[in-house]
N, C-alpha and C positions, 0 to 999 in steps of 0.2 A: 803546387806539387808537379814535379818534373819526372817523367818516365824517360830513362835513357835506353835507347835502342841502338842496335848495330846491324849493318848489312854490308857485307863485302869490305870490311874495314873502315867503313864510314859510320860515325857516331852522330846521333841526333837526339835532341831533347823534345819530347812532346809534352806540352802544358796540358794539364787536365784539372778539372774542378774537384774531383773526388775519385777515390778508389773504392770500388764496391766489393772487390774480392777476387778470387781466382776460380776458374771453372774449366774442366775439360768438356769439350764440345765438338760436335761434328759440323764442319764448314760445308755449306750448301751454296751452289752458284745462284746469283741474283737473276739469271736469265738473260736472254739476248737483249732486252731493253736496257739493262744496266751494265752490259758488257763493255769493257774499255774504260771504265771510270779509273782514273789514276788514283791510287791511294786506298782503293777499296777492293778487297779480294773476295768477299762473299758475305754471307749472313748465317745466322744460327738462331734457332728457336731456344729461347732461354727457359729456365725452370719455371718463371712466372707467366710463360706464354708470349712474351713480347719477342720481337726480332731484334737481335743484336747484330751490329755491323762488325765485320772482322777487317781490321786495318791492315793494309799491305805496306809493311815498313820499307821495302825497296822502293815502292811507288811514292811513298811520302818524302823519302829522302831525295828521289829524283826530282820531284815537283819542287821541293824547297830549294835545291841547288840550281835548278833552271831559272827560278824566279830571282835568285840571288845573281846569277849571270846577267839577266836582263837588267836588273837594277844597277849593276856595275857598268854595263854598257851605256846606260842612260846617263849615269854620273859622269862618265868620261867624255861624253859629248857636250856637256854644258860648258 
């Protein structure tokens, strides 16, 4: 299953194992300890009491494209 996301005109596909549903939720900060993680914007307490991680789409796309740039640089140096 691929979830297609878009941020600032850039599209990406996120591979997932399973879709569990859709839910409106309140996003909470993960605190100073987890601050600055690329691709994670916060967390939320789910209806079953577990913590759900909120994905930062812009951060995921930035991380993926920066890794692609590094790979292309390494390939061109061979």
